[in-house]
C-alpha positions in Angstrom: 127.3 -18.6 6.8 125.9 -18.3 3.2 123.6 -15.3 2.7 120.4 -15.6 0.7 119.4 -12.3 -0.7 117.0 -10.7 -3.2 117.3 -7.6 -5.3 114.3 -6.2 -7.2 112.3 -9.4 -6.4 115.0 -11.7 -7.9 116.7 -14.4 -5.8 120.4 -13.5 -6.3 121.5 -16.7 -4.4 120.7 -18.7 -7.5 123.6 -17.1 -9.3 126.0 -15.9 -6.5 127.4 -17.6 -3.4 127.5 -14.9 -0.8 129.6 -15.3 2.3 130.3 -11.7 3.2 127.9 -8.7 3.5 128.9 -5.3 5.0 125.8 -3.4 6.3 127.5 -1.3 9.0 125.6 -0.1 12.1 122.9 2.5 12.1 122.7 5.5 9.8 125.7 7.2 8.2 125.6 10.4 10.2 127.6 13.6 9.5 128.2 16.2 12.1 128.4 19.7 10.6 130.9 21.9 12.4 131.9 25.5 11.9 135.2 27.2 12.6 134.8 30.4 14.6 137.5 32.9 14.1 140.9 31.8 15.4 139.5 29.9 18.4 140.5 26.3 19.1 138.3 23.6 17.7 135.0 24.2 16.0 131.4 24.9 17.0 128.7 22.2 16.4 126.0 23.2 14.0 123.8 20.2 13.4 123.8 16.5 12.5 122.6 15.2 9.2 121.9 11.6 8.0 123.7 10.8 4.8 123.3 8.0 2.3 124.3 4.5 3.3 126.3 1.7 1.6 125.9 -2.1 1.5 128.7 -4.2 0.1 128.1 -7.8 -1.0 131.1 -10.1 -1.8 130.3 -13.1 -3.9 131.6 -16.2 -5.6 130.4 -17.5 -9.0 131.0 -21.1 -9.9 130.6 -22.6 -13.4 129.0 -21.1 -16.5 130.6 -17.7 -15.8 130.1 -16.2 -19.2 126.3 -16.8 -19.2 125.9 -15.9 -15.5 128.0 -12.7 -15.9 125.5 -11.4 -18.5 122.4 -12.5 -16.5 123.7 -11.0 -13.3 124.4 -7.7 -15.0 120.8 -7.5 -16.2 119.4 -8.4 -12.8 121.4 -5.8 -10.9 120.8 -3.1 -13.5 118.1 -0.6 -12.5 117.5 3.1 -13.1 116.1 3.8 -9.6 116.5 2.2 -6.2 114.9 -1.2 -5.7 114.2 -3.5 -2.7 117.3 -5.2 -1.4 116.5 -8.0 1.2 118.8 -10.3 3.1 117.7 -13.8 4.4 118.7 -13.0 8.0 116.4 -10.0 8.1 113.5 -11.1 5.8 111.1 -8.6 7.3 113.3 -5.6 6.3 114.4 -4.1 3.0 116.8 -1.4 1.8 115.9 0.9 -1.1 119.2 0.4 -2.9 120.8 0.8 -6.3 124.0 -0.8 -7.6 126.8 1.8 -7.7 130.0 1.9 -9.7 131.4 -1.0 -11.7 130.7 -4.4 -10.3 134.1 -6.2 -9.8 134.7 -9.8 -11.0 138.1 -11.5 -10.8 137.8 -14.5 -13.0 139.8 -17.7 -12.5 139.6 -21.1 -14.3 136.1 -22.1 -13.4 135.1 -19.6 -10.8 135.2 -15.9 -10.1 135.2 -13.6 -7.1 133.4 -10.3 -7.1 131.9 -7.5 -5.1 128.8 -5.3 -5.7 128.3 -2.0 -3.8 124.8 -0.8 -3.3 124.0 2.9 -2.4 121.1 3.3 0.0 120.0 7.0 -0.6 117.9 7.4 2.5 120.4 5.4 4.6 117.9 3.2 6.5 116.3 -0.2 6.4 112.5 -0.2 6.0 110.0 -2.7 7.6 108.0 -4.9 5.3 105.3 -5.1 8.0 103.2 -2.2 9.2 101.7 -1.7 12.6 98.0 -0.8 12.6 96.4 1.2 15.4 92.8 2.5 15.6 90.6 4.5 17.8 87.3 6.4 18.0 86.8 10.2 17.9 88.4 11.9 20.9 90.5 8.9 22.0 94.2 8.9 22.4 96.2 6.7 20.0 99.8 5.8 20.8 102.1 4.9 17.9 105.4 3.2 18.8 108.3 3.5 16.4 110.4 0.4 17.0 113.1 1.5 14.5 116.2 3.7 14.9 115.2 6.4 12.4 112.3 8.9 12.5 109.2 7.7 10.6 105.9 9.2 9.6 102.6 7.5 10.1 100.0 7.1 7.4 96.7 8.5 8.8 93.4 7.2 7.5 89.9 8.4 8.5 86.6 6.6 7.9 83.5 8.8 8.2 80.4 7.5 10.0 78.4 10.7 9.4 78.2 13.6 7.0 80.9 16.1 7.8 83.5 18.3 6.1 86.3 18.2 8.6 89.0 15.7 9.5 91.6 16.7 12.1 94.3 15.0 14.2 96.1 16.6 17.2 99.1 15.5 19.2 100.1 16.0 22.9 102.5 18.8 21.9 99.9 21.1 20.4 100.3 20.1 16.8 97.3 19.9 14.5 96.6 18.4 11.1 93.2 19.7 9.8 91.6 18.9 6.5 88.4 20.6 5.4 86.2 23.0 7.3 83.8 22.3 10.2 81.0 24.3 8.5 81.1 22.4 5.3 79.1 19.2 5.1 79.9 16.4 2.6 78.0 16.7 -0.7 77.7 20.5 -0.4 80.2 22.5 -2.4 81.4 25.9 -1.0 83.5 28.4 -2.8 86.4 29.4 -0.7 89.6 31.2 -1.8 92.9 29.8 -0.6 96.3 31.5 -0.8 99.7 30.1 -0.3 101.7 31.5 2.5 105.4 32.2 2.1 107.4 33.2 5.2 111.0 34.4 5.1 113.4 34.4 8.0 115.7 37.3 8.3 
């Protein structure tokens, strides 16, 4: 199978024949353990998701000198860009090429490998799910992925008010504004930042 893939909006398949991609399974997870005294084993503290890695092996045929320079420019970026593979066109990784890109040159072709670092360690969906509801109705949002995600909440006002609030079934509340403040009327209200320290 030959992979078609894009980086930063550029079709890399025009320059590279790709037959091998290592994407691994799920997030790169790290278990944090702590040694307690001289007891056997360790105590589990927590699990943390770490950065991911995607490795693409490729073949270049003909015009290697010109292609080498062009490919270097296409893969060079100062921040992560979208990395998309043809077998999952609805998903992308925010990735950046890491380390020196290898290229073993032979007479008229060369083999190489590029390693991408994925800082957040997950693939993102190019499509979004939209749900809507009226005031006071329950809205269910389903996360079909394998990593936690945060919804984007949008409110459209149908009357003059100064409060937008969302609640969940576990007692959580997101509230913006004040119920006694109507739109178009400015009120002076002092706000202070709260800093809590755990001892």
